[in-house]
C-alpha positions as CSV (number, residue, x, y, z in Angstrom):
1,X,68.3,35.6,54.6
2,X,66.2,37.0,51.3
3,X,68.5,38.4,48.7
4,X,68.1,42.2,47.8
5,X,66.0,42.8,44.6
6,X,66.7,44.7,41.9
7,X,63.9,45.6,39.5
8,X,63.4,46.5,35.3
9,X,60.7,47.2,33.4
10,X,60.6,45.8,29.8
11,X,58.6,46.6,27.2
12,X,60.2,44.8,24.4
13,X,61.8,48.0,22.9
14,X,65.4,48.5,21.8
15,X,66.0,50.6,25.0
16,X,64.5,47.4,27.1
17,X,66.7,44.9,26.0
18,X,69.6,46.7,27.1
19,X,68.1,47.9,30.4
20,X,67.3,44.0,31.1
21,X,71.2,43.1,30.4
22,X,72.6,45.9,32.2
23,X,70.0,45.4,35.1
24,X,70.9,41.5,35.1
25,X,74.3,42.7,35.4
26,X,74.0,44.9,38.5
27,X,72.1,41.8,39.6
28,X,75.3,39.9,39.9
29,X,77.2,42.5,40.8
30,X,75.4,43.0,44.2
31,X,74.4,39.3,44.7
32,X,70.8,40.4,44.2
33,X,67.4,38.8,42.5
34,X,66.2,40.1,39.2
35,X,62.5,40.6,38.3
36,X,61.4,42.3,34.8
37,X,58.4,43.6,35.1
38,X,55.8,44.3,32.3
39,X,52.7,45.8,32.1
40,X,49.0,45.9,30.0
41,X,46.9,48.9,29.9
42,X,44.0,47.7,28.4
43,X,41.6,50.3,27.4
44,X,38.5,49.0,25.0
45,X,37.3,51.8,22.5
46,X,33.5,53.3,23.7
47,X,31.0,51.4,22.7
48,X,32.8,47.8,22.1
49,X,34.0,47.2,25.8
50,X,31.5,44.2,26.0
51,X,32.5,42.9,22.6
52,X,36.7,43.4,22.9
53,X,37.6,43.6,26.6
54,X,37.5,39.3,26.6
55,X,39.7,39.4,23.0
56,X,41.5,41.8,23.5
57,X,42.9,41.9,27.2
58,X,43.5,38.1,26.2
59,X,45.3,39.6,23.2
60,X,47.9,42.1,25.6
61,X,48.5,39.4,28.1
62,X,50.0,36.6,25.4
63,X,52.3,39.5,23.4
64,X,53.3,40.4,27.3
65,X,54.1,37.0,28.2
66,X,56.3,37.0,25.1
67,X,57.8,40.1,26.2
68,X,58.9,38.7,29.7
69,X,59.7,35.3,28.1
70,X,62.1,37.2,25.3
71,X,63.6,39.8,28.3
72,X,64.1,36.4,30.7
73,X,66.1,34.9,27.8
74,X,68.3,37.9,27.1
75,X,68.6,38.4,31.3
76,X,69.8,34.6,31.6
77,X,72.4,34.9,29.1
78,X,74.1,37.8,30.4
79,X,74.0,36.4,33.8
80,X,73.0,32.6,34.3
81,X,73.9,32.3,38.1
82,X,71.1,35.2,38.5
83,X,67.9,34.1,40.5
84,X,65.2,35.6,37.4
85,X,61.7,36.5,38.2
86,X,59.0,37.7,36.3
87,X,56.1,39.9,36.7
88,X,53.0,41.0,34.1
89,X,50.6,43.7,35.8
90,X,47.8,45.4,34.7
91,X,48.4,49.0,34.6
92,X,50.2,52.1,34.4
93,X,53.7,51.1,34.4
94,X,54.6,54.6,35.8
95,X,52.9,53.7,39.1
96,X,53.7,49.6,38.9
97,X,57.4,50.0,39.2
98,X,57.2,53.2,41.5
99,X,55.9,51.2,43.7
100,X,57.6,48.3,43.1
101,X,60.7,50.6,43.9
102,X,60.3,50.8,47.5
103,X,61.7,47.0,47.8
104,X,64.2,47.5,45.2
105,X,67.9,47.9,46.1
106,X,67.5,49.6,42.2
107,X,65.1,50.4,39.6
108,X,66.5,50.3,35.9
109,X,64.7,51.0,32.9
110,X,65.3,52.2,29.1
111,X,66.3,55.9,28.4
112,X,62.8,55.5,26.1
113,X,60.5,52.9,25.1
114,X,57.9,51.3,22.4
115,X,56.5,55.3,22.1
116,X,59.9,57.4,22.3
117,X,60.2,59.2,18.6
118,X,64.1,60.2,19.5
119,X,66.8,58.0,21.6
120,X,68.0,61.3,23.0
121,X,64.9,61.8,24.4
122,X,64.1,60.8,27.9
123,X,60.5,58.5,27.7
124,X,57.8,59.1,29.7
125,X,58.4,56.4,32.6
126,X,61.7,57.3,32.9
127,X,60.6,60.9,33.8
128,X,58.8,59.4,36.3
129,X,60.8,57.4,38.4
130,X,63.5,59.6,38.5
131,X,61.1,62.3,40.5
132,X,58.8,59.8,42.4
133,X,60.7,56.1,42.6
134,X,61.9,55.5,46.3
135,X,65.2,53.3,45.7
136,X,68.1,54.7,43.1
137,X,66.8,54.5,39.1
138,X,69.0,53.9,36.7
139,X,68.4,55.3,32.8
140,X,70.3,52.2,31.0
141,X,72.1,53.1,27.9
142,X,74.5,51.2,25.8
143,X,77.7,50.1,28.3
144,X,81.0,51.4,27.7
145,X,84.2,49.6,27.9
146,X,84.1,47.3,31.4
147,X,86.8,48.7,32.5
148,X,85.2,52.3,32.2
149,X,84.8,54.0,36.1
150,X,81.8,55.3,38.0
151,X,81.5,58.9,38.0
152,X,79.7,60.4,40.8
153,X,78.9,64.5,41.1
154,X,80.0,66.3,44.1
155,X,78.8,69.5,45.4
156,X,78.1,68.8,49.3
157,X,74.4,68.4,49.1
158,X,72.3,65.6,51.2
159,X,71.5,64.1,48.0
160,X,74.8,64.0,46.4
161,X,76.3,62.5,50.0
162,X,73.8,59.7,49.1
163,X,75.3,59.7,45.5
164,X,78.5,59.3,46.8
165,X,77.2,56.4,48.9
166,X,75.4,54.5,46.5
167,X,78.5,55.2,44.0
168,X,81.5,53.9,46.5
169,X,79.2,50.8,47.0
170,X,78.7,49.5,43.3
171,X,82.5,50.7,42.0
172,X,83.1,48.1,45.1
173,X,80.9,45.5,44.4
174,X,81.7,45.5,40.5
175,X,85.4,46.2,41.1
176,X,85.3,49.1,39.1
177,X,87.6,52.6,39.8
178,X,85.4,55.8,40.9
179,X,85.3,59.1,39.8
180,X,84.5,61.8,42.2
181,X,83.9,65.2,40.5
182,X,83.5,68.1,41.7
183,X,82.9,71.4,39.4
184,X,83.0,74.9,40.4
185,X,83.6,78.1,39.5
186,X,82.9,81.9,40.4
187,X,79.7,82.1,40.7
188,X,79.2,78.9,42.4
189,X,80.9,79.9,45.4
190,X,80.0,82.5,47.5
191,X,82.2,85.6,47.6
192,X,84.4,86.0,51.2
193,X,85.8,89.7,52.5
194,X,89.7,89.0,52.6
195,X,91.0,88.5,55.7
196,X,93.3,91.5,55.4
197,X,90.9,94.6,54.5
198,X,94.3,96.2,52.9
199,X,94.1,93.9,49.9
200,X,91.7,94.8,47.1
201,X,90.9,91.0,46.1
202,X,88.7,88.6,48.4
203,X,90.8,85.7,47.1
204,X,94.6,85.6,45.9
205,X,95.4,84.0,42.6
206,X,94.5,80.0,42.8
207,X,93.1,80.5,46.1
208,X,89.8,79.8,45.1
209,X,90.7,76.1,43.2
210,X,92.6,75.2,46.6
211,X,89.7,75.8,48.4
212,X,87.5,73.4,46.0
213,X,89.9,70.8,46.0
214,X,90.0,70.5,50.4
215,X,86.5,70.7,49.8
216,X,86.0,67.8,47.6
217,X,88.7,66.2,50.0
218,X,86.1,66.7,53.3
219,X,83.4,65.4,51.3
220,X,85.3,62.3,50.2
221,X,87.2,62.0,54.2
222,X,86.4,58.2,55.3
223,X,84.8,56.8,52.3
224,X,88.6,55.2,51.4
225,X,88.6,53.9,54.6
226,X,85.2,52.0,54.8
227,X,86.2,51.0,50.8
228,X,89.6,50.4,50.9
229,X,89.4,48.1,47.2
230,X,87.6,50.9,45.0
231,X,90.5,53.5,43.8
232,X,89.1,56.7,43.7
233,X,90.4,59.7,41.7
234,X,89.5,63.1,43.1
235,X,88.7,65.0,40.1
236,X,87.9,69.4,40.8
237,X,87.2,71.0,37.4
238,X,86.5,75.0,36.8
239,X,83.1,74.3,34.6
240,X,79.4,74.2,34.8
241,X,78.6,71.2,36.6
242,X,76.0,69.8,33.7
243,X,78.7,70.4,31.6
244,X,81.7,69.2,32.8
245,X,79.0,65.6,34.6
246,X,78.3,65.2,30.4
247,X,81.6,65.4,29.0
248,X,82.8,63.3,32.0
249,X,80.2,60.5,31.2
250,X,82.0,60.2,27.6
251,X,84.2,58.0,29.3
252,X,82.1,56.2,31.9
253,X,80.5,53.1,32.3
254,X,78.0,54.3,34.8
255,X,77.5,58.4,36.4
256,X,75.3,58.5,39.8
257,X,74.0,62.1,40.4
258,X,71.9,63.0,43.7
259,X,68.2,63.6,42.2
260,X,69.0,67.6,43.5
261,X,71.9,69.8,43.6
262,X,73.3,72.1,46.2
263,X,71.4,75.0,44.5
264,X,67.9,73.1,43.9
265,X,65.0,74.5,44.8
266,X,63.0,72.6,47.5
267,X,60.0,72.4,45.6
268,X,61.6,70.8,42.6
269,X,61.8,66.9,42.5
270,X,64.8,66.9,40.0
271,X,67.5,69.2,39.7
272,X,68.3,71.2,36.6
273,X,72.0,69.5,36.7
274,X,70.4,66.0,37.3
275,X,67.7,66.6,34.4
276,X,70.1,67.6,31.5
277,X,73.0,64.6,32.8
278,X,69.7,62.6,31.8
279,X,69.1,63.7,28.2
280,X,72.3,64.2,27.7
281,X,74.8,61.6,29.0
282,X,76.4,59.0,26.9
283,X,76.4,56.6,29.2
284,X,73.7,55.2,31.8
285,X,72.3,57.3,35.0
286,X,71.7,56.2,38.0
287,X,69.9,58.9,39.6
288,X,69.5,58.8,43.5
289,X,67.8,60.6,46.5
290,X,67.6,60.6,50.1
291,X,69.1,59.0,53.7
292,X,67.5,57.4,56.4
293,X,68.4,57.0,59.7
294,X,70.4,53.7,60.9
295,X,68.9,52.9,64.6
296,X,71.5,50.3,64.8
297,X,74.5,53.2,64.8
298,X,72.4,55.7,66.0
299,X,73.1,58.4,63.4
300,X,72.6,58.7,59.6
301,X,73.8,56.5,57.2
302,X,73.7,55.8,54.1
303,X,70.5,54.2,52.3
304,X,73.1,51.9,49.9
305,X,75.6,49.5,50.3
306,X,77.3,48.0,53.0
307,X,80.8,48.9,54.5
308,X,84.0,46.5,53.6
309,X,84.5,44.1,55.9
């Protein structure tokens, strides 16, 4: 049986080296193969195609092979036990990596590439992948301490449920603690009438917070039984979700989010909270989407990870 696959894109930049390092660690945790991908897109200047096409393409290919060789050396130094292969592809890296994501456990890219103008800006390849890839996408940043937890944003949406599935599998595979964070405010919870019509307020003091804590417990129900080896902290905070998640990322190794949250519009590929976290988080971010039907179980099953035996 073939091992699962982790894919990482590289362009030789410093953020891409970070992506290769983290992809190698992920492959080691999950027992997967690692494929390192570099793309070249040769478009000769108008009027010079016949003269420069062969020479220019050859130079690009040779440069690409050097980028891949350096990346392979980096990956093997981080995780020598991982099976590593390299792919030099012609074309746009966004379309090449999106296509490869269909067979990947995870696709990893740097937060910006060789054309990035600031480390805080999200590169065009990363932006494209988090909205179009068919598997989870990690936008890699320099990691925190190895003991730092995986943090997952939980809001009750279907995509957050898929993110929760991924986060538990990730924490179990890498032997790390997990923080399940649910942010709420008076604006995020619909008003409801009081049980007693004579009461002036719809909720007694503290009732809203208690209800949100119960909601988080319900959303996590069953996951502890499936992954008993994962130490879980339930964290309910009265704060805007984007602010709470960005703050939590400061002490996390990895922040895991659904592509869109509960308040997202169906036509949007990426929710505002996920978008803000991708730009401003202090650690690597994984964006997860979707669920599939598991025909063997006859119901909905998480796309990622296997339960503990």
